[in-house]
C-alpha positions, 0 to 999 in steps of 0.5 A: 225603139231604134228611131227613138234612140236616133231622135235622142241622139240628134237632140243631144248633138244639137244641145251639146254645145249648151251642155258644155257651158254648164256643169250640173255641179253647182253650188250656192255661195255666199260672199261678204259685200264690200267694195273691194269684193264688188269690184273683184267680182265684176271682173269674173263672169259669174252667175249673180243671184242677188245682193241682200243683208250685206251679202252677195249670192252667186251660182258657182261652178267648180271653175268659179270656185277656183277663180275665187280662190286665186283672187283670195275672195273668201266665201261660204257654201250656202247649200250643196248641190241639190237634185230634186229627184234624189230628194223626192221632190218630184214624182213620176206620175206627175211629169218630168217637173212633178206638179210644176208645169212644162209648156205643154201642160200649161197650154193644156191647162189654160186652154181647159180654163178658157173652155170651162169658163168661156164668159170670163176667160180667153187664151190669146197668143201674144207672140212666138219664142225663138223656137216657135212656141206660143206665148200665152196670155190668159185674159179675164174679164166679164165681157172677155170678147170686148174692149171696154173702158175700164182698169187694167192690170198685168201679171207676168211669170218666168222670164228666167227659166229655172224659176219654176215657181214664177209660172205657178203663182200667176197661173193659179191667180188665173184659176182662182179668179175664173173659178170663183167668179160665179160664187165669190162677190168680191171676185165678181166685183174685181172681174167685172171692173178690171181687164186682167192679163196674166202671162205666166210663161214668158220664156217657154224655150228656157223652161223646157231646157231647164226641165230636161237638160240643165236645171240651172238655165236662166236665159232664153235659147238664143244662139249667140253664134260664138259658142254661147247661148242665151239672152237674159230676157229681164235685161233685154227690155228698152228702158236704160238698156245697157246703162252700164255693165253692172246692172247687165252684161255685154258678154254673151257668156254671162247669165245677165247677157242683155243681147245686142240691142234692146228688144232683140229677143221675140219674147220681150217683143211679145210683152212690148207689143201687148202694152202697145195695145192695152193701157195697164194701170199696174204690173207684177213680174214674179221671180224667185228666189229671195222673198222681197217685193222690189220696185224702181228704179233698179238701174240706180240706187236713186229713188223715183219721183214716185217713190212714196206711192211705190213703197205704199202699194209695196208695203200693203202688199207685203202686210197682206202676204204676211197675214196668210202664212207669217212669211215676210216679204220686204218692200224695197227699191230694187237698186238700193236694197237689191243688186243693180239692174238695167233693161229689166221689166219693171224699170221699163214698165214704170219708165216708159209707161208710168205705172206701179211696177213690182218684181215679186221675188218668191220664196225661199229666203236666202237663209233657207235651204233650197234656193230655186227648188221649191217642193211640189208641196210649197206651191199652193202655200206660196200662191195663197200668201201672194193671192191677197196682194194680187187682189189688192193690186187689181182693186187698187187699179179699179179705184184709181182708174178715171171715173168714166162710162164703161162703153164697150166696143169690138176688139179690133186693135192689132198688136204691133207687127203681129195680130193677137190670135185669140185660141179659146173660146172658139166661136 
C-alpha cells in the first residue's frame, strides 16, 4: 500500500503543472456571433468549440467569464458543469471511463479482433506517441497480408482527447466489418474490393489524461517548455499550417496551439507516413460534438474547385445517417459553415492528396445538454446511424477506383522513417 501511495504521489507531482492550467469548474457558454464580438474574442485565450447558427460556443473557466464580463461581452450558459460519475453515466464495473475505451482496452480489443479473424484483419503499429504508446491501425481486406491493386479508404478517430465517442465509432466500424464478413454478402463485397484502414485513436496520451486527470483535455501531452502543455493535433498538419491566427494559434497556452512547425508531433507524423505508403481514395476524421459533416476548405470561407462532389458525397452520407435514428447531420463547407481552421486533417488530405475528406462531428447537437459527455447508452445508436454513411463511402471508393486487374504482390513498402510493425496475426 505504501508503494502505491508513493507512485500516486509521483504521478501527481509530474502532472501537477498541467492540472494547474485547468480547473474542473468549467461551463459551456454561448455567445452571439457578430463582428464586434468575434474581434474581441480573438484577443482572449479561449477554448473555442465551434460556430453554429449565429452563435459561438466556448468551454469557459471562471477566469474566462471574468474576462468576458470585463469586456462587456454577453453570454449564456448552455449547460452547467457536468460530472459523469455523479450523473450515473459510468459504471465501476466497466472501467474508469465506462464502456468507452481506454488505450489499453482498445489495444486489447483490436488484438482480439485480429486474432479471431486473421484472414481479413490485421493490427499494425503505425507509430508511437510522445509518451511511447503505440498508434494502432486496424487493416481490413480479403487478402490482408498482401498489397493489392484496389481501392483504399481511411477512418480516423480521437485527434482530440476529450472526444471519447470518436474512438468508438471507427472501432465499431472495424468490428462490424470483420464480424459480418462471413455472413453478409454486401460486407464481403466491400472488404473484397477495398483496403480499409481504421485508426481509432490518434491521440492515446491525451485520451489517458482526459480519463484519469482532466476530462476537458483536448491536446496531446507535449511539454512546451514554457509552463504549458499540449499541441492541438488537428492544427499540426502541413497544408496551410499557420495560415493565420484565426484558424489556429501560435500561443502555446491556447487549446488550438498549432506547435512550432508543421508535423512536429509524432502522432501526426504517423498519419502522414501512412499516407506515404498508401494511396487512399477518401478520408473520414471523427470528432464531437455538434452533429455535422464538414468538408474542405477549413482555412478559408471560399469553396474549392471540387465543391460539387464534396457536397454531393457529404449530403448523401447525411441522408443515410438521418434514415437510421432521425438525427440530421448537415453537410457543409467547414470554413463557411463552421469556424475557420488551418493545419487540420481534412484540408491536408484534400489539399495534398486530392481526395474527398470529411470531418464528421458526432452528437450531441449544440442544443442538447451534455456536449462531449455522451452516455454509454449513446454509443451504439450513434455508431448505427454512422454505419451506412461509412459503408457508402467505402463503396464510393470502389466504384470510382480505376478499373485495373487486381494483381497481388508482397507487402514490402516501408513507412517513411519507421517500418510498419504488424502485430497480429502472428505467423
